[in-house]
C-alpha positions as YAML, in Angstrom:
chain: A
units: angstrom
residues:
- id: 1
  name: MET
  ca: [0.00, 0.00, 0.00]
- id: 2
  name: LYS
  ca: [1.31, 3.46, -0.92]
- id: 3
  name: THR
  ca: [2.30, 5.98, 1.73]
- id: 4
  name: ARG
  ca: [-0.14, 8.89, 1.86]
- id: 5
  name: THR
  ca: [1.95, 12.04, 2.11]
- id: 6
  name: ALA
  ca: [0.95, 14.51, 4.81]
- id: 7
  name: GLY
  ca: [-1.23, 17.55, 4.33]
- id: 8
  name: GLY
  ca: [-4.73, 17.84, 5.70]
- id: 9
  name: ARG
  ca: [-5.72, 20.33, 2.97]
- id: 10
  name: PHE
  ca: [-4.74, 18.05, 0.07]
- id: 11
  name: ASP
  ca: [-7.60, 16.73, -2.06]
- id: 12
  name: PRO
  ca: [-6.48, 14.09, -4.61]
- id: 13
  name: HIS
  ca: [-9.57, 14.90, -6.68]
- id: 14
  name: GLU
  ca: [-8.79, 18.62, -6.89]
- id: 15
  name: GLU
  ca: [-8.22, 20.19, -10.29]
- id: 16
  name: ALA
  ca: [-4.75, 21.32, -11.36]
- id: 17
  name: VAL
  ca: [-3.11, 23.80, -8.99]
- id: 18
  name: TYR
  ca: [-0.70, 26.69, -9.60]
- id: 19
  name: PHE
  ca: [1.12, 27.70, -6.41]
- id: 20
  name: VAL
  ca: [2.70, 31.16, -6.37]
- id: 21
  name: ALA
  ca: [5.79, 32.09, -4.36]
- id: 22
  name: GLY
  ca: [8.23, 34.93, -3.98]
- id: 23
  name: HIS
  ca: [6.27, 37.52, -2.00]
- id: 24
  name: ASN
  ca: [4.48, 38.11, 1.30]
- id: 25
  name: ILE
  ca: [1.91, 35.34, 1.66]
- id: 26
  name: GLY
  ca: [-0.67, 37.64, 3.22]
- id: 27
  name: GLU
  ca: [-0.82, 39.97, 0.22]
- id: 28
  name: ILE
  ca: [-0.80, 37.16, -2.35]
- id: 29
  name: ALA
  ca: [-3.50, 35.25, -0.53]
- id: 30
  name: GLU
  ca: [-6.00, 38.08, -0.76]
- id: 31
  name: THR
  ca: [-6.27, 37.23, -4.46]
- id: 32
  name: HIS
  ca: [-4.71, 33.79, -5.03]
- id: 33
  name: PRO
  ca: [-4.97, 31.46, -2.00]
- id: 34
  name: TRP
  ca: [-2.63, 28.74, -3.32]
- id: 35
  name: ASN
  ca: [0.81, 29.65, -1.98]
- id: 36
  name: LEU
  ca: [4.24, 28.06, -1.75]
- id: 37
  name: VAL
  ca: [6.22, 29.16, 1.31]
- id: 38
  name: ALA
  ca: [9.78, 28.09, 2.06]
- id: 39
  name: VAL
  ca: [11.04, 27.11, 5.51]
- id: 40
  name: ASN
  ca: [13.82, 29.69, 5.27]
- id: 41
  name: ASP
  ca: [11.23, 32.43, 4.67]
- id: 42
  name: ILE
  ca: [9.53, 31.55, 7.96]
- id: 43
  name: ALA
  ca: [12.76, 30.89, 9.85]
- id: 44
  name: GLY
  ca: [14.27, 34.24, 8.92]
- id: 45
  name: GLU
  ca: [17.05, 33.20, 6.52]
- id: 46
  name: ASN
  ca: [19.96, 34.15, 8.77]
- id: 47
  name: ALA
  ca: [20.64, 30.63, 10.05]
- id: 48
  name: THR
  ca: [21.70, 31.91, 13.47]
- id: 49
  name: HIS
  ca: [18.70, 31.34, 15.74]
- id: 50
  name: THR
  ca: [17.31, 28.03, 16.94]
- id: 51
  name: GLY
  ca: [13.65, 28.20, 15.95]
- id: 52
  name: PRO
  ca: [11.24, 29.69, 13.43]
- id: 53
  name: ASP
  ca: [10.69, 33.43, 13.64]
- id: 54
  name: ALA
  ca: [7.70, 34.01, 15.92]
- id: 55
  name: LYS
  ca: [6.18, 36.86, 13.89]
- id: 56
  name: ARG
  ca: [6.46, 35.02, 10.57]
- id: 57
  name: THR
  ca: [5.12, 31.82, 12.11]
- id: 58
  name: ARG
  ca: [2.14, 33.72, 13.46]
- id: 59
  name: GLU
  ca: [1.49, 35.25, 10.02]
- id: 60
  name: LEU
  ca: [1.63, 31.78, 8.44]
- id: 61
  name: ARG
  ca: [-0.78, 30.43, 11.07]
- id: 62
  name: GLU
  ca: [-3.19, 33.31, 10.42]
- id: 63
  name: ARG
  ca: [-3.18, 32.77, 6.67]
- id: 64
  name: ILE
  ca: [-3.70, 29.02, 7.01]
- id: 65
  name: ASP
  ca: [-6.54, 29.61, 9.46]
- id: 66
  name: ALA
  ca: [-8.04, 32.02, 6.91]
- id: 67
  name: GLY
  ca: [-8.21, 29.19, 4.37]
- id: 68
  name: ASN
  ca: [-4.96, 29.43, 2.41]
- id: 69
  name: LEU
  ca: [-3.75, 26.27, 0.69]
- id: 70
  name: VAL
  ca: [-0.04, 26.26, 1.56]
- id: 71
  name: LEU
  ca: [2.67, 24.03, 0.15]
- id: 72
  name: LEU
  ca: [5.70, 24.20, 2.46]
- id: 73
  name: ASP
  ca: [8.99, 24.10, 0.58]
- id: 74
  name: SER
  ca: [11.98, 22.67, 2.42]
- id: 75
  name: GLY
  ca: [14.33, 25.57, 1.61]
- id: 76
  name: ILE
  ca: [17.02, 23.27, 0.20]
- id: 77
  name: PHE
  ca: [17.33, 25.28, -3.04]
- id: 78
  name: TRP
  ca: [17.95, 28.45, -1.00]
- id: 79
  name: LEU
  ca: [20.42, 26.66, 1.29]
- id: 80
  name: THR
  ca: [22.48, 25.20, -1.56]
- id: 81
  name: GLN
  ca: [22.59, 28.57, -3.33]
- id: 82
  name: ARG
  ca: [23.87, 30.08, -0.09]
- id: 83
  name: HIS
  ca: [26.47, 27.31, 0.26]
- id: 84
  name: MET
  ca: [27.58, 27.72, -3.38]
- id: 85
  name: ARG
  ca: [28.13, 31.47, -2.96]
- id: 86
  name: ALA
  ca: [30.22, 30.82, 0.17]
- id: 87
  name: HIS
  ca: [32.48, 28.39, -1.74]
- id: 88
  name: PRO
  ca: [33.86, 30.09, -4.88]
- id: 89
  name: GLY
  ca: [34.24, 27.79, -7.87]
- id: 90
  name: MET
  ca: [31.38, 25.50, -6.87]
- id: 91
  name: THR
  ca: [28.46, 25.09, -9.25]
- id: 92
  name: MET
  ca: [24.82, 24.79, -8.21]
- id: 93
  name: ASP
  ca: [24.68, 21.19, -9.43]
- id: 94
  name: GLU
  ca: [27.72, 20.34, -7.32]
- id: 95
  name: ALA
  ca: [26.17, 21.99, -4.26]
- id: 96
  name: LEU
  ca: [22.89, 20.12, -4.75]
- id: 97
  name: SER
  ca: [24.72, 16.79, -4.96]
- id: 98
  name: LEU
  ca: [26.57, 17.16, -1.65]
- id: 99
  name: PRO
  ca: [25.62, 14.95, 1.32]
- id: 100
  name: PRO
  ca: [23.56, 16.91, 3.87]
- id: 101
  name: ASP
  ca: [26.31, 16.96, 6.50]
- id: 102
  name: GLU
  ca: [28.62, 18.78, 4.06]
- id: 103
  name: VAL
  ca: [26.23, 21.69, 3.43]
- id: 104
  name: ASP
  ca: [26.59, 24.78, 5.61]
- id: 105
  name: GLY
  ca: [23.52, 25.30, 7.77]
- id: 106
  name: PHE
  ca: [21.76, 22.01, 7.03]
- id: 107
  name: ASP
  ca: [21.27, 21.20, 10.71]
- id: 108
  name: TRP
  ca: [19.68, 24.62, 11.24]
- id: 109
  name: LEU
  ca: [17.33, 24.08, 8.31]
- id: 110
  name: TRP
  ca: [16.48, 20.57, 9.54]
- id: 111
  name: ALA
  ca: [15.47, 21.86, 12.98]
- id: 112
  name: ASN
  ca: [13.23, 24.59, 11.53]
- id: 113
  name: TYR
  ca: [11.74, 22.22, 8.96]
- id: 114
  name: VAL
  ca: [10.83, 19.61, 11.57]
- id: 115
  name: ALA
  ca: [9.32, 22.25, 13.85]
- id: 116
  name: LEU
  ca: [7.13, 23.78, 11.11]
- id: 117
  name: ALA
  ca: [6.09, 20.49, 9.52]
- id: 118
  name: SER
  ca: [5.18, 19.04, 12.91]
- id: 119
  name: GLU
  ca: [3.06, 22.04, 13.90]
- id: 120
  name: PHE
  ca: [1.24, 22.64, 10.63]
- id: 121
  name: GLU
  ca: [1.07, 19.31, 8.76]
- id: 122
  name: ASP
  ca: [-2.65, 18.73, 9.34]
- id: 123
  name: ARG
  ca: [-3.42, 22.22, 7.94]
- id: 124
  name: LEU
  ca: [-0.92, 22.32, 5.06]
- id: 125
  name: TRP
  ca: [-1.57, 21.19, 1.49]
- id: 126
  name: GLY
  ca: [1.70, 19.32, 1.89]
- id: 127
  name: TYR
  ca: [5.39, 19.72, 2.64]
- id: 128
  name: ILE
  ca: [8.34, 18.90, 0.38]
- id: 129
  name: GLU
  ca: [11.15, 16.70, 1.65]
- id: 130
  name: LEU
  ca: [14.67, 17.93, 2.45]
- id: 131
  name: ASP
  ca: [16.00, 16.79, -0.93]
- id: 132
  name: GLN
  ca: [19.73, 17.40, -0.44]
- id: 133
  name: GLY
  ca: [22.10, 15.04, -2.24]
- id: 134
  name: GLY
  ca: [21.36, 12.23, -4.67]
- id: 135
  name: ALA
  ca: [18.85, 9.42, -4.38]
- id: 136
  name: ASP
  ca: [20.71, 7.58, -1.60]
- id: 137
  name: ASN
  ca: [20.93, 10.70, 0.57]
- id: 138
  name: LYS
  ca: [17.28, 11.52, -0.04]
- id: 139
  name: ARG
  ca: [16.25, 8.01, 1.00]
- id: 140
  name: LYS
  ca: [18.23, 8.32, 4.25]
- id: 141
  name: THR
  ca: [16.92, 11.79, 5.11]
- id: 142
  name: ARG
  ca: [13.34, 10.80, 4.32]
- id: 143
  name: ALA
  ca: [13.65, 7.70, 6.50]
- id: 144
  name: LYS
  ca: [14.74, 9.92, 9.41]
- id: 145
  name: LEU
  ca: [11.77, 12.21, 8.88]
- id: 146
  name: GLU
  ca: [9.37, 9.28, 8.64]
- id: 147
  name: ALA
  ca: [10.83, 7.87, 11.86]
- id: 148
  name: LEU
  ca: [9.70, 11.14, 13.49]
- id: 149
  name: GLY
  ca: [6.17, 10.55, 12.20]
- id: 150
  name: LEU
  ca: [6.45, 13.01, 9.30]
- id: 151
  name: ARG
  ca: [5.35, 12.14, 5.76]
- id: 152
  name: PRO
  ca: [6.97, 14.57, 3.30]
- id: 153
  name: ILE
  ca: [6.44, 14.61, -0.45]
- id: 154
  name: PRO
  ca: [9.52, 12.99, -2.06]
- id: 155
  name: VAL
  ca: [11.47, 14.86, -4.74]
- id: 156
  name: TYR
  ca: [12.71, 13.29, -7.96]
- id: 157
  name: HIS
  ca: [15.50, 14.90, -10.02]
- id: 158
  name: PRO
  ca: [15.49, 13.29, -13.50]
- id: 159
  name: LEU
  ca: [18.91, 14.65, -14.50]
- id: 160
  name: ASN
  ca: [20.54, 13.16, -11.39]
- id: 161
  name: ASP
  ca: [18.48, 10.24, -10.12]
- id: 162
  name: GLY
  ca: [17.69, 8.13, -13.19]
- id: 163
  name: TRP
  ca: [14.20, 7.09, -14.25]
- id: 164
  name: ASP
  ca: [14.18, 3.92, -12.14]
- id: 165
  name: TYR
  ca: [14.03, 6.14, -9.07]
- id: 166
  name: PHE
  ca: [10.92, 7.82, -10.50]
- id: 167
  name: ASP
  ca: [9.22, 4.42, -10.70]
- id: 168
  name: GLU
  ca: [10.41, 3.57, -7.18]
- id: 169
  name: LEU
  ca: [8.85, 6.70, -5.71]
- id: 170
  name: CYS
  ca: [5.61, 6.35, -7.69]
- id: 171
  name: GLU
  ca: [5.21, 2.79, -6.46]
- id: 172
  name: GLN
  ca: [5.62, 3.87, -2.83]
- id: 173
  name: TYR
  ca: [3.94, 7.30, -2.53]
- id: 174
  name: ASP
  ca: [0.70, 8.99, -3.58]
- id: 175
  name: ARG
  ca: [2.50, 12.25, -4.47]
- id: 176
  name: ILE
  ca: [5.95, 13.18, -5.69]
- id: 177
  name: CYS
  ca: [7.68, 16.37, -6.86]
- id: 178
  name: MET
  ca: [9.91, 16.68, -9.94]
- id: 179
  name: GLY
  ca: [12.87, 19.07, -9.93]
- id: 180
  name: ASN
  ca: [15.66, 20.05, -12.38]
- id: 181
  name: VAL
  ca: [13.23, 22.39, -14.15]
- id: 182
  name: VAL
  ca: [13.77, 25.82, -12.63]
- id: 183
  name: GLN
  ca: [17.24, 26.38, -14.18]
- id: 184
  name: ALA
  ca: [16.64, 24.36, -17.34]
- id: 185
  name: ARG
  ca: [16.48, 26.01, -20.76]
- id: 186
  name: ASN
  ca: [13.23, 25.57, -22.69]
- id: 187
  name: PRO
  ca: [14.41, 22.64, -24.88]
- id: 188
  name: VAL
  ca: [15.45, 20.74, -21.74]
- id: 189
  name: ARG
  ca: [12.15, 21.61, -20.04]
- id: 190
  name: ARG
  ca: [10.21, 20.27, -23.00]
- id: 191
  name: HIS
  ca: [12.23, 17.07, -22.93]
- id: 192
  name: LEU
  ca: [11.69, 16.60, -19.19]
- id: 193
  name: LEU
  ca: [7.95, 17.28, -19.39]
- id: 194
  name: SER
  ca: [7.45, 15.01, -22.41]
- id: 195
  name: THR
  ca: [9.38, 12.20, -20.73]
- id: 196
  name: LEU
  ca: [7.39, 12.71, -17.53]
- id: 197
  name: TRP
  ca: [4.20, 12.52, -19.62]
- id: 198
  name: GLU
  ca: [5.25, 9.14, -21.03]
- id: 199
  name: ARG
  ca: [6.54, 7.72, -17.75]
- id: 200
  name: ARG
  ca: [3.31, 8.58, -15.94]
- id: 201
  name: ARG
  ca: [1.53, 6.01, -18.10]
- id: 202
  name: ARG
  ca: [2.57, 3.42, -15.52]
- id: 203
  name: HIS
  ca: [1.44, 5.52, -12.55]
- id: 204
  name: PRO
  ca: [-1.90, 7.18, -13.37]
- id: 205
  name: ASP
  ca: [-2.88, 7.48, -9.71]
- id: 206
  name: VAL
  ca: [0.19, 9.50, -8.61]
- id: 207
  name: TRP
  ca: [-0.04, 13.27, -8.20]
- id: 208
  name: VAL
  ca: [3.10, 14.84, -9.72]
- id: 209
  name: HIS
  ca: [4.03, 18.40, -8.74]
- id: 210
  name: VAL
  ca: [6.63, 20.10, -10.98]
- id: 211
  name: LEU
  ca: [8.86, 22.45, -9.00]
- id: 212
  name: GLY
  ca: [9.64, 25.91, -10.34]
- id: 213
  name: LEU
  ca: [7.58, 25.75, -13.54]
- id: 214
  name: THR
  ca: [5.57, 28.79, -14.62]
- id: 215
  name: ILE
  ca: [2.39, 27.98, -16.54]
- id: 216
  name: SER
  ca: [3.12, 28.08, -20.28]
- id: 217
  name: GLU
  ca: [2.11, 26.51, -23.57]
- id: 218
  name: MET
  ca: [4.14, 23.43, -22.54]
- id: 219
  name: LEU
  ca: [1.45, 22.52, -20.03]
- id: 220
  name: THR
  ca: [-1.14, 22.57, -22.80]
- id: 221
  name: ALA
  ca: [0.80, 19.78, -24.49]
- id: 222
  name: TYR
  ca: [1.90, 18.02, -21.30]
- id: 223
  name: PRO
  ca: [-0.63, 18.58, -18.48]
- id: 224
  name: VAL
  ca: [0.63, 18.17, -14.91]
- id: 225
  name: SER
  ca: [-1.13, 17.85, -11.57]
- id: 226
  name: SER
  ca: [0.36, 21.01, -10.07]
- id: 227
  name: THR
  ca: [3.26, 23.42, -10.37]
- id: 228
  name: ASP
  ca: [4.71, 26.50, -8.66]
- id: 229
  name: SER
  ca: [6.58, 29.63, -9.65]
- id: 230
  name: SER
  ca: [7.80, 33.01, -8.48]
- id: 231
  name: GLY
  ca: [7.84, 34.29, -12.08]
- id: 232
  name: TRP
  ca: [4.49, 36.00, -11.60]
- id: 233
  name: VAL
  ca: [6.10, 38.62, -9.35]
- id: 234
  name: TYR
  ca: [8.96, 39.62, -11.71]
- id: 235
  name: ALA
  ca: [7.14, 42.79, -12.68]
- id: 236
  name: LEU
  ca: [7.43, 44.01, -9.08]
- id: 237
  name: ARG
  ca: [11.13, 43.27, -9.01]
- id: 238
  name: TYR
  ca: [12.30, 44.19, -12.49]
- id: 239
  name: GLY
  ca: [9.57, 46.32, -14.10]
- id: 240
  name: ALA
  ca: [6.25, 45.53, -15.75]
- id: 241
  name: GLN
  ca: [7.76, 44.91, -19.18]
- id: 242
  name: THR
  ca: [9.42, 41.74, -17.80]
- id: 243
  name: ALA
  ca: [6.05, 40.13, -17.01]
- id: 244
  name: PRO
  ca: [3.75, 38.43, -19.52]
- id: 245
  name: GLY
  ca: [0.66, 40.43, -20.35]
- id: 246
  name: ALA
  ca: [-1.73, 38.24, -22.31]
- id: 247
  name: HIS
  ca: [-1.87, 34.49, -22.87]
- id: 248
  name: ALA
  ca: [-3.64, 32.08, -25.20]
- id: 249
  name: MET
  ca: [-3.50, 28.36, -24.36]
- id: 250
  name: GLY
  ca: [-0.70, 29.23, -21.92]
- id: 251
  name: ASP
  ca: [1.43, 30.95, -24.56]
- id: 252
  name: ILE
  ca: [2.46, 34.61, -24.19]
- id: 253
  name: PHE
  ca: [1.57, 36.94, -27.04]
- id: 254
  name: SER
  ca: [2.07, 40.35, -25.39]
- id: 255
  name: ARG
  ca: [3.74, 41.99, -22.42]
- id: 256
  name: PHE
  ca: [2.65, 44.71, -20.06]
- id: 257
  name: PRO
  ca: [3.79, 48.23, -21.01]
- id: 258
  name: THR
  ca: [5.94, 50.17, -18.57]
- id: 259
  name: THR
  ca: [2.87, 52.15, -17.48]
- id: 260
  name: PHE
  ca: [1.86, 49.08, -15.44]
- id: 261
  name: SER
  ca: [4.90, 49.46, -13.17]
- id: 262
  name: TYR
  ca: [4.14, 50.52, -9.63]
- id: 263
  name: ASP
  ca: [5.49, 53.82, -8.28]
- id: 264
  name: PRO
  ca: [7.67, 53.28, -5.18]
- id: 265
  name: GLY
  ca: [7.00, 56.89, -4.21]
- id: 266
  name: LEU
  ca: [3.29, 56.24, -3.69]
- id: 267
  name: ASP
  ca: [1.62, 54.76, -0.67]
- id: 268
  name: ARG
  ca: [1.50, 50.98, -1.13]
- id: 269
  name: HIS
  ca: [-2.31, 51.02, -1.07]
- id: 270
  name: ASP
  ca: [-2.74, 53.82, -3.63]
- id: 271
  name: LEU
  ca: [-3.56, 53.18, -7.28]
- id: 272
  name: GLY
  ca: [-0.14, 52.55, -8.81]
- id: 273
  name: GLY
  ca: [1.31, 51.51, -5.43]
- id: 274
  name: GLN
  ca: [3.08, 48.25, -4.71]
- id: 275
  name: ARG
  ca: [0.24, 46.48, -2.91]
- id: 276
  name: ARG
  ca: [-2.11, 47.18, -5.82]
- id: 277
  name: GLY
  ca: [0.58, 45.75, -8.10]
- id: 278
  name: VAL
  ca: [0.71, 42.56, -6.05]
- id: 279
  name: HIS
  ca: [-3.06, 42.16, -6.31]
- id: 280
  name: PHE
  ca: [-2.96, 42.75, -10.05]
- id: 281
  name: LEU
  ca: [-0.23, 40.17, -10.68]
- id: 282
  name: ALA
  ca: [-1.71, 37.63, -8.25]
- id: 283
  name: SER
  ca: [-4.98, 37.99, -10.18]
- id: 284
  name: GLU
  ca: [-3.11, 37.09, -13.35]
- id: 285
  name: ALA
  ca: [-1.75, 33.97, -11.63]
- id: 286
  name: TYR
  ca: [-5.29, 33.08, -10.57]
- id: 287
  name: PHE
  ca: [-6.55, 33.49, -14.14]
- id: 288
  name: MET
  ca: [-3.69, 31.34, -15.47]
- id: 289
  name: GLN
  ca: [-4.68, 28.58, -13.07]
- id: 290
  name: THR
  ca: [-8.30, 28.96, -14.15]
- id: 291
  name: VAL
  ca: [-7.31, 28.60, -17.81]
- id: 292
  name: MET
  ca: [-5.14, 25.55, -17.05]
- id: 293
  name: ARG
  ca: [-8.04, 23.93, -15.21]
- id: 294
  name: ARG
  ca: [-10.51, 24.74, -18.00]
- id: 295
  name: GLN
  ca: [-8.19, 23.26, -20.63]
- id: 296
  name: GLN
  ca: [-7.87, 20.05, -18.65]
- id: 297
  name: ARG
  ca: [-11.62, 19.95, -18.00]
- id: 298
  name: ASP
  ca: [-12.33, 20.35, -21.72]
- id: 299
  name: LEU
  ca: [-9.93, 17.51, -22.53]
- id: 300
  name: ARG
  ca: [-11.68, 15.21, -20.08]
- id: 301
  name: ASP
  ca: [-15.11, 16.19, -21.38]
- id: 302
  name: LEU
  ca: [-14.10, 15.49, -24.97]
- id: 303
  name: PHE
  ca: [-11.90, 12.42, -24.57]
- id: 304
  name: GLY
  ca: [-12.71, 10.93, -21.17]
- id: 305
  name: ASP
  ca: [-11.07, 10.85, -17.75]
- id: 306
  name: ASP
  ca: [-7.85, 9.32, -19.14]
- id: 307
  name: ALA
  ca: [-7.21, 12.25, -21.48]
- id: 308
  name: LEU
  ca: [-4.70, 13.83, -19.08]
- id: 309
  name: LEU
  ca: [-2.46, 10.77, -19.34]
- id: 310
  name: PRO
  ca: [-0.82, 9.11, -22.36]
- id: 311
  name: ALA
  ca: [-2.82, 6.47, -24.16]
- id: 312
  name: PRO
  ca: [-2.48, 2.89, -22.85]
- id: 313
  name: ASP
  ca: [0.41, 0.91, -24.35]
- id: 314
  name: ASP
  ca: [-0.91, -2.53, -25.26]
- id: 315
  name: ARG
  ca: [2.58, -3.84, -26.01]
- id: 316
  name: GLU
  ca: [3.66, -3.22, -22.43]
- id: 317
  name: GLN
  ca: [0.19, -3.95, -21.03]
- id: 318
  name: VAL
  ca: [0.18, -0.60, -19.24]
- id: 319
  name: ARG
  ca: [-3.16, 0.88, -18.14]
- id: 320
  name: ARG
  ca: [-5.24, -1.71, -19.98]
...
């Protein structure tokens, strides 16, 4: 029997979900209640104190109590970036492959992760495992977490772990995450998503969340269960012209003009202020999720419930 990953707010029958990250959860949630929050964001990111920041933990509790659907990210990507910058000459791939005990601050992140996952797991949508190192290290770390009574969502890295590990996780768990996407160029992303599409033929009951993937035309061709991104907030960081303006079937065909940029000199609540900008961009993320869900619903209506998975392969007797 498969392990049911933790998260009291997870509904396996829910439509596709687009989690947004990269900004204050309270402001995002006023418009788009599906949020990804990293452990380091709650802990305070300085890796010097022994427990989660009280104010940020209280804010997280308030948002969850208000009905937010929160996916808790482990913070490993942030931690390995931090480690890489502290060790000149190291690449991100090298940092991600290190055993946990060789990464600066891993014990600090572990303590905060365990504290937050233990307190909130029945009210979270889910929480992602501490996926530091290759498959062997991830198995060991996950076993330690499970020994504490925690049930994180395992993470699969196709460029590092090999496809057999994907099958192993899908045979053991009801949900998994797939990484290696956030820094991949578009041709590599297409290859990963198309291969995931084919490999899921053997595991139609497994919910697969793709980490760090903004909704695009690729998801029209290769539907996924859920994804997350901080790309929606780029207009606040780098100017409106960096954010997509209009979409059709997930594809971008225009961008916002510079007149959509917020004015840092205005009050955050004024028209043209930053908070209004957050609401505007979070609304766009909400609409993109709505479109993704409608596309998938139309596919099911036209071609049946199996339309979001590859056709059965009679030669391999898969999904017959």
